[in-house]
ROSE-4610 file (N, C-alpha, C; in Angstrom, 1 decimal, always signed):
// ROSE-4610
residu = [M/M/M/T/T/T/Y/Y/Y/N/N/N/P/P/P/P/P/P/P/P/P/H/H/H/Y/Y/Y/S/S/S/F/F/F/G/G/G/D/D/D/E/E/E/S/S/S/Q/Q/Q/Q/Q/Q/P/P/P/Q/Q/Q/S/S/S/A/A/A/P/P/P/P/P/P/G/G/G/Y/Y/Y/S/S/S/Q/Q/Q/P/P/P/Q/Q/Q/S/S/S/A/A/A/P/P/P/P/P/P/A/A/A/Y/Y/Y/S/S/S/P/P/P/V/V/V/G/G/G/Q/Q/Q/P/P/P/A/A/A/P/P/P/T/T/T/G/G/G/Y/Y/Y/V/V/V/P/P/P/T/T/T/Q/Q/Q/P/P/P/M/M/M/Q/Q/Q/P/P/P/G/G/G/M/M/M/Q/Q/Q/P/P/P/G/G/G/G/G/G/P/P/P/Q/Q/Q/P/P/P/L/L/L/T/T/T/Q/Q/Q/P/P/P/V/V/V/P/P/P/M/M/M/A/A/A/G/G/G/P/P/P/P/P/P/P/P/P/Q/Q/Q/R/R/R/R/R/R/S/S/S/P/P/P/M/M/M/V/V/V/P/P/P/V/V/V/L/L/L/A/A/A/V/V/V/I/I/I/A/A/A/V/V/V/I/I/I/G/G/G/F/F/F/A/A/A/G/G/G/A/A/A/A/A/A/L/L/L/S/S/S/L/L/L/A/A/A/L/L/L/W/W/W/L/L/L/R/R/R/T/T/T/G/G/G/G/G/G/D/D/D/L/L/L/D/D/D/D/D/D/V/V/V/T/T/T/A/A/A/Q/Q/Q/L/L/L/D/D/D/D/D/D/R/R/R/E/E/E/A/A/A/E/E/E/I/I/I/A/A/A/Q/Q/Q/L/L/L/Q/Q/Q/E/E/E/D/D/D/L/L/L/E/E/E/A/A/A/A/A/A/E/E/E/T/T/T/Q/Q/Q/V/V/V/G/G/G/E/E/E/L/L/L/E/E/E/V/V/V/Q/Q/Q/A/A/A/A/A/A/D/D/D/A/A/A/E/E/E/S/S/S/M/M/M/R/R/R/A/A/A/C/C/C/L/L/L/D/D/D/D/D/D/L/L/L/N/N/N/W/W/W/F/F/F/Y/Y/Y/S/S/S/T/T/T/E/E/E/A/A/A/E/E/E/S/S/S/A/A/A/E/E/E/E/E/E/A/A/A/E/E/E/A/A/A/Q/Q/Q/L/L/L/A/A/A/V/V/V/Q/Q/Q/E/E/E/S/S/S/C/C/C/A/A/A/T/T/T/W/W/W/L/L/L/W/W/W]
num = [1/1/1/2/2/2/3/3/3/4/4/4/5/5/5/6/6/6/7/7/7/8/8/8/9/9/9/10/10/10/11/11/11/12/12/12/13/13/13/14/14/14/15/15/15/16/16/16/17/17/17/18/18/18/19/19/19/20/20/20/21/21/21/22/22/22/23/23/23/24/24/24/25/25/25/26/26/26/27/27/27/28/28/28/29/29/29/30/30/30/31/31/31/32/32/32/33/33/33/34/34/34/35/35/35/36/36/36/37/37/37/38/38/38/39/39/39/40/40/40/41/41/41/42/42/42/43/43/43/44/44/44/45/45/45/46/46/46/47/47/47/48/48/48/49/49/49/50/50/50/51/51/51/52/52/52/53/53/53/54/54/54/55/55/55/56/56/56/57/57/57/58/58/58/59/59/59/60/60/60/61/61/61/62/62/62/63/63/63/64/64/64/65/65/65/66/66/66/67/67/67/68/68/68/69/69/69/70/70/70/71/71/71/72/72/72/73/73/73/74/74/74/75/75/75/76/76/76/77/77/77/78/78/78/79/79/79/80/80/80/81/81/81/82/82/82/83/83/83/84/84/84/85/85/85/86/86/86/87/87/87/88/88/88/89/89/89/90/90/90/91/91/91/92/92/92/93/93/93/94/94/94/95/95/95/96/96/96/97/97/97/98/98/98/99/99/99/100/100/100/101/101/101/102/102/102/103/103/103/104/104/104/105/105/105/106/106/106/107/107/107/108/108/108/109/109/109/110/110/110/111/111/111/112/112/112/113/113/113/114/114/114/115/115/115/116/116/116/117/117/117/118/118/118/119/119/119/120/120/120/121/121/121/122/122/122/123/123/123/124/124/124/125/125/125/126/126/126/127/127/127/128/128/128/129/129/129/130/130/130/131/131/131/132/132/132/133/133/133/134/134/134/135/135/135/136/136/136/137/137/137/138/138/138/139/139/139/140/140/140/141/141/141/142/142/142/143/143/143/144/144/144/145/145/145/146/146/146/147/147/147/148/148/148/149/149/149/150/150/150/151/151/151/152/152/152/153/153/153/154/154/154/155/155/155/156/156/156/157/157/157/158/158/158/159/159/159/160/160/160/161/161/161/162/162/162/163/163/163/164/164/164/165/165/165/166/166/166/167/167/167/168/168/168/169/169/169/170/170/170/171/171/171/172/172/172/173/173/173/174/174/174/175/175/175/176/176/176/177/177/177/178/178/178/179/179/179/180/180/180/181/181/181/182/182/182/183/183/183/184/184/184/185/185/185/186/186/186/187/187/187]
x = [+1.0/-0.1/+0.8/+0.5/+1.2/+0.3/+1.1/+0.4/+1.5/+1.2/+1.7/+2.0/+3.5/+3.8/+3.4/+3.5/+3.1/+4.0/+3.8/+4.8/+5.8/+7.3/+8.2/+8.2/+8.5/+8.3/+9.6/+10.3/+11.5/+11.5/+12.4/+12.1/+13.3/+13.9/+14.7/+14.2/+14.8/+14.2/+12.6/+12.0/+10.7/+10.4/+10.4/+10.6/+9.2/+8.3/+7.0/+6.0/+5.3/+4.2/+2.9/+2.2/+0.8/+0.1/-0.9/-1.7/-2.9/-3.3/-4.4/-5.9/-5.7/-6.7/-6.7/-7.5/-7.2/-6.3/-5.8/-4.8/-5.7/-7.1/-7.7/-7.8/-7.9/-8.2/-7.0/-5.9/-4.4/-3.8/-2.9/-2.2/-1.5/-1.4/-0.4/+0.9/+1.5/+2.9/+3.9/+5.1/+6.0/+6.4/+6.1/+6.7/+7.5/+8.6/+9.2/+8.7/+8.8/+8.0/+7.8/+6.9/+6.9/+7.7/+8.2/+9.2/+10.2/+11.5/+12.5/+12.8/+12.8/+13.0/+14.5/+14.5/+15.8/+16.7/+17.9/+19.1/+19.2/+18.2/+18.2/+18.3/+19.1/+19.1/+17.7/+17.2/+16.0/+16.6/+15.6/+15.8/+16.3/+17.0/+17.4/+16.4/+16.5/+15.1/+14.1/+14.0/+12.7/+12.6/+11.7/+11.5/+10.6/+10.4/+9.4/+8.6/+7.0/+6.1/+5.3/+4.5/+3.4/+2.0/+1.5/+0.4/-0.7/-1.6/-2.6/-3.7/-4.1/-5.1/-6.3/-7.5/-9.1/-9.4/-10.0/-10.2/-9.5/-8.2/-7.0/-6.8/-6.7/-6.5/-5.3/-4.9/-3.3/-3.1/-1.5/-0.9/-1.2/-2.4/-2.9/-1.6/-2.1/-1.3/-1.7/-1.0/-1.3/-1.5/-2.7/-2.7/-1.9/-1.8/-0.6/-1.3/-2.8/-3.5/-4.1/-4.9/-5.6/-6.7/-7.2/-8.2/-9.7/-10.2/-12.1/-12.6/-13.5/-13.9/-15.3/-15.7/-16.9/-18.2/-18.7/-20.1/-20.9/-21.7/-22.7/-23.7/-24.8/-26.0/-26.7/-27.4/-28.0/-29.4/-29.1/-30.2/-32.0/-32.5/-33.7/-34.5/-35.6/-36.8/-37.6/-38.0/-38.9/-40.4/-41.1/-42.2/-43.4/-44.2/-45.2/-46.1/-45.7/-46.2/-45.3/-44.3/-43.1/-43.6/-44.0/-44.1/-45.6/-46.7/-47.9/-47.8/-46.8/-46.6/-46.1/-44.9/-44.5/-45.4/-46.3/-47.5/-48.3/-48.6/-49.6/-48.6/-47.5/-46.4/-46.4/-46.2/-46.3/-47.5/-48.5/-50.1/-50.3/-49.9/-50.1/-49.1/-47.9/-47.0/-47.6/-48.4/-48.8/-50.0/-50.7/-52.0/-51.5/-50.8/-49.9/-49.7/-48.9/-48.6/-49.7/-50.7/-51.8/-52.7/-52.7/-53.4/-52.8/-51.3/-50.7/-50.7/-50.8/-50.9/-52.3/-53.2/-54.6/-54.9/-54.2/-54.5/-53.8/-52.4/-51.9/-52.6/-53.2/-54.1/-55.0/-55.7/-57.0/-56.6/-55.3/-54.9/-54.9/-54.1/-53.9/-55.3/-56.4/-57.7/-58.4/-58.3/-58.7/-58.4/-57.1/-56.3/-56.9/-57.1/-57.6/-59.1/-60.0/-61.2/-61.4/-60.6/-60.4/-60.0/-59.3/-58.9/-60.1/-60.6/-62.0/-62.9/-63.3/-64.0/-63.9/-62.4/-62.1/-62.4/-62.0/-62.3/-63.8/-64.6/-66.1/-66.5/-66.3/-66.5/-66.2/-65.0/-64.8/-65.5/-65.7/-66.8/-68.2/-68.8/-70.2/-69.8/-68.9/-69.0/-68.9/-68.4/-68.3/-69.8/-70.2/-71.7/-72.8/-72.5/-73.1/-73.2/-71.8/-71.8/-72.2/-72.1/-72.4/-74.2/-74.8/-76.4/-76.9/-76.0/-76.4/-76.3/-75.2/-75.1/-76.2/-76.6/-77.6/-78.8/-79.3/-80.7/-80.8/-79.7/-79.6/-79.7/-79.2/-79.6/-80.8/-81.5/-82.7/-83.6/-83.6/-84.2/-84.1/-83.0/-83.1/-83.9/-83.7/-84.4/-86.1/-86.4/-87.8/-88.3/-87.4/-87.7/-87.8/-87.0/-86.9/-88.1/-88.4/-89.6/-90.8/-91.1/-92.2/-92.3/-91.0/-91.3/-91.9/-91.1/-91.5/-92.9/-93.3/-94.9/-95.8/-95.2/-96.0/-95.9/-94.9/-94.8/-95.7/-95.7/-96.4/-97.9/-98.4/-99.8/-100.1/-99.2/-99.6/-99.5/-98.7/-98.6/-100.0/-100.4/-101.5/-102.7/-102.8/-103.8/-103.7/-102.7/-102.4/-103.2/-102.4/-102.7/-104.6/-105.1/-106.6/-107.2/-106.7/-107.3/-107.3/-106.0/-105.9/-106.7/-107.0/-107.8/-109.5/-109.7/-111.1/-111.4/-112.9/-113.4/-113.4/-113.4/-113.2/-114.8/-114.5/-115.8/-116.7/-116.5/-117.3/-117.0/-117.9/-117.9/-116.5/-116.3/-115.2/-113.6/-113.8/-112.6/-112.4/-113.7/-113.4/-113.0/-113.4/-112.9/-111.5/-111.0/-109.5/-109.0/-109.3/-108.6/-108.5/-109.3/-109.5/-108.2/-108.5/-107.2/-105.7/-105.5/-104.2/-103.8/-104.8/-104.4/-103.8/-104.8/-103.8/-102.7/-102.9/-101.4/-100.2/-100.6/-99.3/-99.2/-99.6/-99.3/-97.8/-97.3/-95.6/-94.8/-95.4/-94.5/-95.2/-95.9/-96.4/-96.3/-97.1/-97.3/-96.2]
y = [-1.0/+0.0/+1.0/+2.0/+3.3/+4.4/+5.4/+7.0/+7.8/+9.1/+10.3/+10.8/+11.0/+11.3/+12.8/+13.4/+14.8/+15.6/+16.9/+17.6/+17.9/+18.1/+18.3/+19.8/+20.2/+21.6/+22.1/+22.0/+22.7/+23.8/+24.9/+26.0/+25.7/+24.8/+24.3/+23.7/+22.9/+22.3/+22.1/+22.7/+22.1/+21.2/+19.9/+19.1/+18.6/+18.8/+18.0/+19.1/+18.8/+19.8/+19.5/+20.4/+20.2/+19.2/+19.0/+17.7/+18.5/+17.7/+18.7/+17.8/+16.6/+15.8/+15.4/+15.1/+14.4/+12.9/+12.8/+11.6/+10.4/+10.0/+8.8/+8.6/+9.8/+9.7/+10.2/+10.3/+10.7/+9.5/+9.4/+8.3/+7.7/+6.5/+5.9/+6.5/+6.6/+7.0/+6.2/+5.8/+5.1/+5.8/+5.4/+5.9/+5.1/+5.5/+4.8/+3.9/+2.8/+2.0/+2.8/+2.8/+3.6/+3.4/+2.0/+1.5/+0.9/+0.4/-0.2/-1.4/-2.4/-3.8/-3.6/-4.5/-4.4/-4.8/-4.1/-4.5/-3.5/-3.1/-2.2/-0.8/+0.1/+1.3/+1.9/+3.2/+4.0/+4.5/+4.8/+5.5/+7.0/+7.3/+8.7/+9.7/+11.1/+12.0/+11.5/+10.2/+9.9/+10.2/+11.0/+11.4/+10.6/+9.7/+8.9/+9.6/+9.4/+10.3/+9.2/+10.2/+9.2/+8.8/+7.8/+7.6/+8.4/+8.5/+9.4/+9.1/+10.5/+10.0/+10.3/+9.6/+9.7/+11.2/+11.7/+13.0/+13.7/+13.3/+14.4/+13.7/+14.6/+14.3/+14.3/+13.5/+12.8/+14.1/+14.3/+15.4/+17.1/+16.8/+18.3/+18.7/+20.1/+20.4/+19.7/+19.5/+18.5/+19.6/+19.4/+20.3/+20.2/+21.2/+21.0/+20.6/+20.7/+20.2/+19.0/+18.5/+17.3/+17.3/+16.5/+17.0/+16.9/+17.6/+18.1/+16.6/+16.2/+15.0/+15.3/+14.6/+14.2/+14.6/+15.7/+15.7/+14.5/+14.2/+13.2/+13.4/+12.6/+12.6/+13.7/+14.4/+15.3/+15.4/+16.5/+16.2/+15.8/+15.0/+14.7/+15.7/+15.9/+16.6/+16.4/+17.3/+17.0/+16.9/+16.2/+16.0/+17.0/+17.3/+18.6/+18.5/+17.0/+17.0/+17.5/+17.7/+18.1/+19.5/+20.5/+21.9/+21.7/+20.9/+20.8/+20.2/+19.2/+18.3/+19.4/+20.2/+21.2/+22.0/+22.5/+23.7/+23.0/+21.7/+20.8/+20.7/+20.5/+20.2/+21.5/+22.4/+24.0/+24.1/+24.0/+24.2/+23.2/+21.7/+21.1/+21.4/+22.0/+22.4/+23.7/+24.5/+25.8/+25.5/+24.7/+24.1/+23.4/+22.7/+22.1/+22.9/+23.9/+25.0/+25.8/+26.0/+26.9/+25.8/+25.0/+24.0/+23.5/+23.6/+23.7/+24.7/+25.9/+27.3/+27.3/+26.9/+27.1/+25.9/+24.8/+23.9/+24.3/+25.0/+25.3/+26.4/+27.6/+28.6/+28.2/+27.1/+26.4/+25.8/+24.9/+24.4/+25.5/+26.4/+27.6/+27.9/+28.5/+28.5/+28.0/+26.4/+25.1/+25.2/+25.6/+25.4/+26.7/+28.0/+29.1/+28.6/+28.3/+27.8/+26.7/+25.7/+24.5/+25.4/+26.2/+27.0/+27.7/+28.5/+29.0/+28.5/+27.2/+26.2/+25.5/+25.4/+24.7/+25.6/+27.0/+28.3/+28.2/+28.0/+28.2/+27.1/+25.7/+24.5/+24.8/+25.5/+25.6/+26.7/+27.5/+28.6/+28.0/+27.2/+26.6/+25.7/+25.0/+24.0/+24.9/+25.9/+26.8/+27.4/+27.8/+28.3/+27.2/+25.8/+25.2/+24.9/+24.6/+24.6/+25.4/+26.8/+28.0/+27.8/+27.5/+27.4/+26.2/+25.1/+24.1/+24.5/+25.3/+25.8/+26.8/+27.9/+28.5/+28.1/+26.8/+26.2/+25.8/+25.0/+24.6/+25.6/+27.0/+27.7/+28.6/+28.4/+28.9/+27.8/+26.5/+25.6/+25.7/+25.8/+26.3/+27.6/+28.6/+29.7/+29.7/+28.7/+28.4/+27.6/+27.1/+25.9/+27.3/+28.1/+29.0/+29.9/+30.5/+31.2/+30.5/+29.3/+28.6/+28.3/+28.2/+28.0/+29.6/+30.6/+31.9/+32.2/+31.9/+32.0/+31.3/+30.1/+28.9/+29.7/+30.4/+30.7/+31.9/+32.7/+34.0/+34.0/+32.7/+32.3/+31.7/+30.8/+30.4/+31.6/+32.8/+33.8/+34.6/+34.6/+35.5/+34.7/+33.2/+32.8/+32.7/+32.5/+32.9/+34.3/+35.3/+36.5/+36.7/+36.0/+36.0/+35.5/+34.2/+33.4/+34.0/+34.9/+35.5/+36.8/+37.1/+38.7/+38.6/+37.0/+36.7/+36.3/+36.6/+36.6/+34.7/+34.8/+33.2/+32.5/+31.3/+30.7/+31.0/+31.8/+32.3/+31.4/+31.4/+31.1/+31.2/+32.6/+32.8/+32.6/+32.2/+31.6/+30.1/+29.3/+27.8/+27.9/+29.0/+29.0/+29.6/+30.2/+30.7/+29.6/+28.8/+27.9/+26.2/+26.5/+25.4/+25.8/+27.0/+27.8/+27.6/+27.9/+27.9/+26.4/+25.3/+24.1/+23.4/+24.0/+23.9/+24.5/+25.8/+26.5/+26.1/+25.9/+25.9/+24.5/+23.4/+22.0/+21.5/+22.4/+21.9/+22.7/+23.9/+24.8/+24.5/+23.8/+23.9/+22.6/+21.8/+20.4/+19.2]
z = [+0.2/-0.1/+0.0/-0.9/-1.0/-0.6/-0.1/+0.1/-0.2/-0.4/-0.5/+0.9/+1.1/+2.4/+2.7/+3.8/+4.1/+3.8/+3.3/+2.7/+3.7/+3.5/+4.6/+4.9/+6.3/+6.4/+6.4/+5.3/+5.2/+4.2/+4.3/+3.4/+2.2/+2.6/+1.4/-0.1/-0.6/-2.0/-1.9/-3.0/-3.0/-4.0/-3.8/-5.0/-5.2/-4.4/-4.8/-5.3/-6.5/-7.4/-6.4/-6.5/-5.9/-6.8/-6.2/-7.0/-7.4/-8.6/-9.2/-8.7/-8.2/-7.8/-6.6/-5.8/-4.1/-4.5/-3.2/-3.4/-3.9/-3.5/-4.0/-5.3/-6.0/-7.6/-8.5/-7.6/-8.4/-8.9/-9.6/-10.3/-9.1/-9.0/-8.2/-8.2/-7.4/-7.2/-6.6/-7.0/-6.2/-5.0/-3.9/-2.7/-1.6/-1.1/-0.2/+0.5/+1.2/+2.3/+3.5/+4.3/+5.6/+6.4/+6.6/+7.4/+6.8/+7.3/+6.6/+7.2/+6.6/+7.3/+8.0/+9.1/+9.8/+9.2/+8.7/+8.3/+7.4/+6.7/+5.0/+5.8/+4.9/+5.3/+4.9/+5.4/+5.1/+3.4/+2.6/+1.5/+1.7/+0.9/+0.9/+0.7/+1.4/+1.3/+1.9/+2.5/+3.2/+4.8/+5.2/+6.5/+6.7/+7.9/+8.5/+9.3/+9.3/+9.6/+10.7/+11.3/+12.1/+11.1/+11.7/+10.7/+10.6/+9.6/+9.3/+10.5/+11.1/+12.1/+11.3/+11.9/+11.1/+10.8/+10.1/+9.7/+9.0/+8.8/+8.3/+6.7/+5.8/+4.5/+4.3/+3.4/+2.9/+2.1/+2.5/+1.5/+1.9/+2.7/+3.2/+4.2/+4.7/+6.0/+7.1/+8.0/+9.3/+10.3/+11.0/+12.2/+13.5/+13.9/+14.9/+16.6/+16.2/+17.8/+17.4/+18.2/+18.2/+17.0/+16.5/+15.4/+16.2/+15.4/+16.3/+15.8/+16.7/+16.8/+15.6/+15.0/+14.0/+14.7/+14.3/+14.9/+14.6/+15.7/+15.8/+14.7/+15.0/+14.0/+14.3/+13.2/+13.4/+14.7/+15.3/+16.5/+16.0/+16.9/+16.4/+16.6/+16.0/+16.1/+17.1/+17.9/+19.3/+18.4/+19.5/+19.1/+19.4/+18.5/+19.0/+20.4/+21.0/+22.3/+23.4/+23.0/+24.1/+24.8/+23.9/+24.5/+25.2/+24.9/+25.4/+26.6/+26.9/+27.8/+29.1/+28.6/+29.5/+30.0/+29.2/+29.7/+30.8/+30.5/+31.5/+32.7/+32.5/+33.6/+34.5/+33.8/+34.5/+35.4/+34.5/+35.1/+36.3/+36.2/+37.3/+38.6/+38.3/+39.6/+40.0/+39.1/+39.9/+40.5/+40.1/+40.6/+42.2/+42.2/+43.3/+44.3/+43.6/+44.7/+45.5/+44.5/+45.1/+46.0/+45.9/+46.5/+47.8/+47.9/+49.2/+49.8/+49.2/+49.9/+50.9/+50.0/+50.5/+51.7/+51.4/+52.2/+53.6/+53.7/+54.7/+55.4/+54.6/+55.1/+55.8/+55.6/+55.9/+56.9/+57.0/+58.2/+59.2/+59.1/+60.1/+60.6/+59.8/+60.2/+60.8/+60.4/+61.3/+62.6/+62.7/+63.9/+64.9/+64.4/+64.9/+65.5/+64.6/+65.1/+66.1/+66.1/+67.1/+68.4/+68.3/+69.7/+70.2/+69.4/+69.7/+70.3/+69.6/+70.1/+71.3/+71.5/+72.9/+73.8/+73.8/+74.9/+75.0/+73.9/+74.0/+74.8/+74.6/+75.2/+77.0/+77.2/+78.4/+78.9/+78.2/+78.9/+79.1/+78.2/+78.2/+79.6/+79.8/+80.7/+82.1/+82.3/+83.5/+83.4/+82.7/+82.6/+83.0/+82.7/+83.1/+84.8/+85.0/+86.6/+87.2/+86.9/+87.7/+87.5/+86.4/+86.4/+87.4/+87.7/+88.3/+89.8/+90.0/+91.4/+91.5/+90.7/+91.0/+91.1/+90.3/+90.4/+91.9/+92.4/+93.5/+94.8/+94.4/+95.5/+95.2/+94.1/+94.1/+94.2/+94.5/+95.3/+96.7/+97.4/+98.7/+99.2/+98.1/+98.5/+98.4/+97.3/+97.1/+98.6/+99.0/+100.3/+101.6/+101.3/+102.6/+102.5/+101.2/+101.0/+101.2/+100.8/+101.2/+102.9/+103.4/+104.9/+105.5/+104.9/+105.5/+105.4/+104.1/+103.9/+104.8/+105.2/+106.0/+107.2/+107.4/+109.1/+109.2/+107.9/+108.2/+108.2/+107.5/+107.5/+109.1/+109.6/+111.1/+112.2/+111.7/+112.7/+112.6/+111.3/+111.0/+111.7/+111.4/+112.1/+113.8/+114.2/+115.6/+116.2/+115.7/+115.5/+115.7/+114.7/+114.6/+115.6/+116.2/+117.2/+118.5/+118.6/+120.0/+120.0/+118.9/+118.7/+118.9/+119.0/+119.1/+120.4/+120.6/+121.8/+122.4/+123.6/+124.2/+123.8/+123.6/+123.1/+122.2/+121.3/+120.3/+119.0/+118.2/+116.8/+115.9/+116.0/+115.3/+115.9/+117.4/+117.8/+117.4/+117.3/+116.9/+115.3/+114.8/+113.1/+113.3/+114.0/+113.9/+114.7/+115.8/+115.9/+114.9/+114.2/+113.0/+111.9/+111.7/+110.8/+111.4/+112.7/+113.2/+113.2/+113.6/+113.1/+112.0/+111.2/+109.5/+109.6/+109.4/+109.1/+109.9/+111.0/+112.1/+112.6/+111.8/+111.8/+111.9/+110.8/+110.9/+112.1/+112.6/+113.4/+114.9/+114.8/+116.5/+116.8/+116.2/+116.5/+115.9]
């Protein structure tokens, strides 16, 4: 296999002629072998070079840096569903954030209402205790008022009995009234 060696970077003898066609289409030229067998001297005028790297053209100027990698396949076209799905995802995230904010706000309001409800239940329990105590006191006062009324009736009947004449019909009538009204107090 033969190939054109790269041009020499010397400013001296310019023995190579520019090629009119790419190396693959040019006439085969005889070139010295890229290596020399052991024991045989290298041909005169031959300078050994490094093998060609992919992406470099034979016979052209050699780059001084590493070759640029070949570009990969062209990018694939996105589906028209990608922007639609992106919009739906953004709307979903916004809805989730709004729901979370409302839930936290409602949770805070619920905690406030629960605290108020607990306070009101404590007030109601206290009022029920006060009401029961007042009802008990009212019952006692009603008993005392009834006793006072009964005593007043007994005293009035006794006063009437003592203000009547002895052995009169009015005295007998007053005596019967005293027995009825003063039954719990005197007998």
